[in-house]
KOLSE-506706 format. One record per atom (N, C-alpha, C): z, y, x. Coordinates in steps of 0.2 Angstrom, whole numbers, plus 5000, padded with zeros to 4 digits. Each point is the difference from the previous one (the first is absolute). Layout:
% residues N
ZYX ...
//
This chain:
% residues 349
512749614974 500149954994 499649945002 499350004999 499649945002 499750025006 500049955005 499750015006 499649935002 499450005001 499649955001 499850005008 500149955003 499949995008 499649955002 499450015002 499549955003 499949944996 499950024993 499949954995 499449965001 500049945000 499349964999 500149964994 499450004996 499949964994 499349975000 500049944997 499449965000 499849974993 499450014998 499849964994 499349975001 500049945001 499349975002 499850025007 499450025001 499850035006 500150075001 500350034995 500250085001 500750015002 500050055005 500750015003 500150075000 500650024999 500350075001 500450005006 499950045005 500249995007 500550065002 500649995002 500450055003 500150074996 500249994994 500050064995 500750035002 500050075000 500650045001 500050064996 500550014996 500150064995 500750004997 500150064998 500750014996 499950034993 500549984996 500050044994 500750024999 500150074999 500750035000 500250004992 500650004999 500350014993 499750074997 499850004994 499750064997 499350025002 499749955004 499350025003 499549954997 499450034999 499449954998 499650005006 499949935002 499649995006 499449974997 499450035001 499449974997 499649965005 499849944999 499649965004 499350004997 499550025003 499350014998 499649955004 499549964996 499649965004 499549984995 499449975002 499549984996 500149934997 499749984995 500149944997 499949945005 500549965000 500049945005 500350025007 500350065000 500450025006 500649965001 500349974995 500649975001 500650034997 499950054996 500550044997 500549964996 499849964996 500449964996 500449955004 499649975005 500449955004 500650035004 499950075002 500550035003 500650014995 499950024994 500550014995 500449934999 499649955000 500449934998 500449985006 499850025006 500449985006 500650045000 500050074999 500650045000 500449984995 499849984994 500449984994 500349935001 499849965005 500249935001 499749954997 499450024996 499649954996 499649955005 499950025006 499649965005 500350005006 500049955004 500349995007 499650055005 500450025004 499750045006 499949965006 499550025004 499949965006 500250035006 500450064999 500350045006 500250064997 500450045004 500350064999 500650004995 500250064998 500650014996 499950044994 500449994995 500150054994 500750015000 500250075000 500750025000 500150054994 500549994997 500350044994 500650035002 500050075001 500650045002 500349975006 499549985005 500249985007 500249925000 500049974994 500249935000 499349955000 500049965005 499449955000 500049964994 499550004995 500049964994 499449965000 499749995006 499349965001 500149934997 500549975001 500149934997 500349994994 500250064997 500350004993 499649984994 500249974995 499749994994 499850074997 499550004996 499850074996 500650034996 500449964997 500550034995 500550035004 500149985007 500650035004 499850075003 499450025000 499750055004 500150074997 500250014993 500050064997 499450045000 499449964999 499350035000 499749984993 499750044997 499649994994 499350005001 499649954998 499350005001 499750004993 499650054999 499650014994 499349995002 499749944998 499349985001 499550044996 499449995001 499550034996 500049994993 500249934998 500049984993 500750024997 500450035004 500750034998 500549944998 499849944999 500449944999 500650024994 499850034995 500450014994 500049944996 500549984996 500049944996 499850014993 499449984998 499750014994 500549974994 500449955001 500449974995 500650044999 500250055004 500650054999 499750074998 500550034996 499850074999 500250055005 499850065000 500150055005 500850005003 500450004995 500750005002 500249945004 499849944997 500249945004 499749995007 499450035000 499750005007 500450055005 500250064997 500450045005 500749975002 500349964995 500649975002 499949945004 499449975001 499949945003 500250005007 499850055004 500250015007 500750015001 500350044996 500750015000 500549945000 499749954996 500449944999 500149965006 499550015005 500049965006 500250045006 500250064999 500150045006 500750025001 500350005006 500650035001 500050075002 499450035000 499950075002 499850044995 500149984993 499750044995 500250075000 499650054998 500050075002 500550034994 500749995001 500450034996 500149974993 499849945000 500149964993 499750034994 500350004995 499750024993 499950085001 500450035003 499950075001 499450025004 499949965005 499450025004 499449984996 500049944997 499449994996 499850054995 500650024996 499950054995 499750075003 500250015006 499850065003 499350005002 499749945002 499349995002 499650004993 500349974995 499650004994 499950074997 500650045000 499950074997 499650045005 500049995006 499650045005 499350004999 499749934998 499349994999 499950004992 500550024996 499850004993 499849934997 500349955002 499849934998 500349974994 500550044997 500449984994 499549974994 499550044999 499649974994 499649935001 500049985007 499749945001 500449945001 500750015000 500449945002 499949944996 499850004993 500049944996 499249985000 499650035003 499349985000 499849955005 499549964998 499849945004 499550035006 500049975005 499750025006 499250014999 499749954996 499350004999 499850064995 500550034997 499850064996 500050065003 500250005007 500150065004 499350025003 499950075001 499550025004 500149985008 499550015004 500049995007 500650045003 499950074998 500550045003 500749994998 500149984994 500749984998 500349945003 499549955002 500249945003 500250025007 499650045003 500250035007 500750035000 500250044996 500750034999 500549945000 499949954995 500549954999 500149965007 499449995003 500149965007 500450045005 499950065000 500450045005 500750014998 500250014994 500750004997 500349935001 499749954999 500349935001 500249995007 499550025005 500250005007 500650045002 500050064998 500550055001 500749984997 500049974994 500649994996 500349945004 499749965003 500349945004 500350025006 500050075002 500350025006 499749995006 499349985000 499749995006 499950065004 500150005007 500050055004 499350025002 499649955000 499350025002 499549974995 499550044998 499549984995 499349995004 499749944999 499449985003 499550014994 499550045001 499550014994 499349985002 499749954997 499449985002 499450034996 499750055002 499450034996 500350014993 500550044999 500350004993 499650044995 499650045002 499650044996 499349994999 499849955004 499249985000 499749994994 500349974995 499749984994 500150064994 500350065002 500150054996 499450055000 499850034995 499550055000 500250075003 499650045003 500150055005 500550054997 500050024993 500450054998 500749984999 500149934998 500749984999 500349985007 499649985005 500249995007 500450065003 499750054999 500350065002 500750014997 500149994994 500650004997 500549955003 499849945001 500449955003 500250025007 499650035004 500250035007 500650044999 499950054995 500650054999 500649964999 500049954995 500649964998 500349975006 499649975005 500249965006 500450055004 499750065001 500350055005 500750034996 500050004994 500650024997 500549955000 499949945000 500449945000 500350005007 499650015005 500250005007 500550065002 499850064997 500550055001 500649994996 500049974995 500750004996 500449945002 499749945002 500449945001 500049985007 499550035004 500049995008 499949935002 499649964997 499849945003 499550015006 499949955004 499550005005 499449974996 499450025001 499449974997 499549995006 499749945000 499449985004 499549994995 499550045000 499450004995 499449985004 499749954997 499349985003 499550024995 499450035003 499550024996 499350015004 499550004997 499350015003 499850074998 500450044996 499850064998 500250065004 499650035003 500150055005 500550064997 499850034995 500350054996 500749984999 500149944997 500749974998 500450005006 499749975006 500449995006 500350075002 499650055000 500250065004 500450054995 499949994993 500450044996 500749974999 500149935000 500649974999 500449985007 499649995005 500349985006 500350055005 500750005001 500350045005 499849985007 499949945001 499749975006 499449964998 499549995004 499449964998 499949955006 499849944999 499849955005 499349984997 499549995005 499449984999 499949935003 499849954995 500049935002 499349985001 499749985006 499349985001 500049945004 499649954999 499949945004 500749975003 500550004995 500649965002 500550045004 499850065001 500550055004 500150064996 500650035001 500150074998 499750045005 499450034998 499650045005 500350075001 500350034995 500350065001 500650014995 500550045002 500650014996 500350075002 500250034994 500350075002 500250034993 500250065001 500150054994 499350014997 500050004993 499449994996 499550065002 500250065001 499550055001 499750005007 500449975005 499849995007 499549955000 500149944997 499549955000 499350024996 500150044995 499450034996 499650045004 500350055004 499750055004 499749975007 500349955002 499949975007 499949935000 499549974997 499949935000 499849985007 500249945002 500049985007 499449975003 499549984995 499449975003 499550004994 499449995001 499550004995 500149964994 500249945001 500249954994 500550034996 500550035002 500650034996 499750064997 499650045003 499850064997 499549984994 499649955001 499649984994 500449974994 500549965002 500449984995 500450054996 500150065003 500450054997 499550054997 499449984999 499550044996 499650055004 500050005007 499650055004 499349975000 499550044998 499349985000 499650035006 500350065002 499650045005 500349985007 499749965004 500249985007 499350015004 500050055005 499450015004 500250005007 499549975004 500149995007 500050075003 500550015005 500150075003 500249995007 500150065003 500250005007 500550065001 500649985003 500550055001 499850055006 500050064999 499850055005 500650035003 500650014997 500650025003 500649994995 500649995003 500649994996 500650025004 500450044996 500650025003 500650004995 500549965001 500650004996 499849974993 499549955000 499949974994 499450034996 499750055002 499550034996 499450025005 499450004997 499550025005 499350004996 499550005004 499350014997 499649935001 499749984995 499649945000 499350024998 499549975004 499350014998 499749944996 499850024994 499749954996 499350014997 499549965002 499350014998 500050014993 499650054997 499950014993 500650044997 500650005003 500550044998 500150075004 499949995007 500150055004 500749995004 500250065002 500750005004 500650014995 500449955000 500550004995 500750005004 500450054997 500750005003 500549954996 500349965004 500449954996 500649985004 500549964996 500549975004 499749945003 500349995006 499849945005 500649965002 500049944999 500649965003 499949995007 500549995004 500049995007 499749935002 499750005006 499849945003 499349984998 499650044996 499349984998 499550025006 499549965000 499550015005 499550064996 499550025004 499650054997 499649984994 499849945000 499749974994 500549994994 499850024994 500549994995 499650004993 500450004995 499850014993 500350064997 499750044997 500350064996 500049984992 500550014997 500149984993 500350064996 499750004994 500350044995 499949974993 500450034995 499949974993 499550054996 499649974996 499550054997 500350054995 500549984997 500350044995 500450065003 500050005006 500450065004 499650055003 499349994999 499650055003 499950064994 499850065003 499950054995 499350035000 499850024994 499450034999 499950085001 500650035000 500050075000 500350025007 499750055003 500250035006 500650044999 500450005005 500650045000 500350015007 500650045001 500350015006 500349935003 499849985006 500349955003 499949934997 499449994997 499949944996 499849945005 499850025006 499849945004 499250005002 499849955001 499349995002 499550004994 499450045001 499550004995 499549945002 499849974995 499549945001 499550014995 499349995002 499550014996 499649935000 499749994994 499749944999 499550004994 499849944997 499650004995 500249954995 500050024993 500249954995 499649945000 500249945000 499649945000 500149984992 500649994998 500149984993 500750044997 500050004994 500750034997 500149964994 500750004998 500249964995 500650044996 499850034995 500650044996 500349954995 500650024998 500449964995 500750005001 500450004995 500750005000 500350065003 499750064999 500350065002 499950015008 499649965003 499950015007 499249985002 499850025006 499349995002 500149975007 499649945001 499949975006 499450015003 499950035006 499450015003 499949965006 499449975001 499849975007 499650055003 500250015007 499650055003 499849975007 499350025001 499749975007 500150065005 500249985006 500250055005 499450005005 499950055003 499450005005 500249955006 499549965002 500049965006 500449945000 500349984994 500449944999 499849964994 500049935000 499849974994 500649994995 500650015002 500649994995 500050064995 500149984994 500150054995 500750024999 500150064999 500750034999 500250014993 500649974998 500250014993 500450064999 499950044995 500450064998 500150004993 500650024998 500250004993 500350064998 499950024994 500350074997 500349984993 500650044999 500349994994 499850044995 499350014999 499750034994 499349974999 499650024996 499449984998 499550055003 499549985005 499550045002 499449975000 499450045000 499449975000 499650005007 499749955002 499650005006 499349974999 499650015005 499349975000 499949965006 499849945000 499849975006 499650045005 500250005006 499650045005 500350075001 500450024995 500350075000 500450015006 500050065003 500450025006 500750014997 500549975004 500750014998 500450025006 500550045000 500550015005 500749994997 500549985005 500749994998 500450015006 500650014999 500550015006 500549945000 500149985006 500549955002 500650035003 500650014996 500650025003 500349975006 500150035005 500249975006 500749954999 500450024996 500649964999 499949944995 499449994998 499849944996 499649955004 499950015006 499649955004 500549965004 499749955003 500449955004 499549975005 500349985006 499549965005 500349935001 499649955000 500149935001 499749985007 500349945002 499649975006 499349974998 499550015004 499449974998 500049925000 499749974996 500049925000 499649985006 
//
């Protein structure tokens, strides 16, 4: 469906360089990056709102790089949604259809979308009288009703509170399953990227640093910067002792001898990583490596407990998190287990 090849985009002194990725029909491709990474710049380049300095944008195999935005069959939904306050909901929904030759089944298609999301009671209301979640639904339906093959969504849920945001994630997944658009979603929210993205790309320093199936990217970040962006707080200097067929033993001061997946081509010096919420406090069969340390600080709240643990012989603190409320005392001995299938190894910087 969408294929981006070696795309270069420039805004002032900032440049996106040699971007390559695809979005298939019926797929959500999540692009995650920090503020200022160029996510919006990328969407505007794909939509044709900005000129490119190199590379190609292809839709269904056809090069559309030089085409005007209205010819591309792409709907761009910006952060502010670009709904028209002087029009009511129904007029907003029909606006895109008026100027599109690709409308999604005409009146029947529009009514199907309205019924699917239960928007009938809102049709005569003004935009300013709608909640944030209702406005998000209207923006998505307007884009789909116009028959756009690809939706570009720019941080669409960032201004919505956490509870409603989860409802809107479900709505987007249901729309993709029912109407099969391709979706390119940009976000800085790690949870959002991996819950919605069939594929995930990580944008850092003007490049796509890593791209792949969501679970693979989550489990195997390619370098320390990507790991930290994806929420990994535990990265410790280590040394590979043995490796065979992608798994082996890593010696990590303060943690001990850890069994882990190990990518090919690494030197003996490396970093061992794991996520704090995946460690276990209870011993059991085959849990992995036992680690002992002392509680430095702990922070209960929101149905979970964050504990900062000092490990013997190293200055870095280890962060662990439990999905319940527990009490600790500073200086208290603590032990936990790191499951082998939850660790990963990165090249040392």
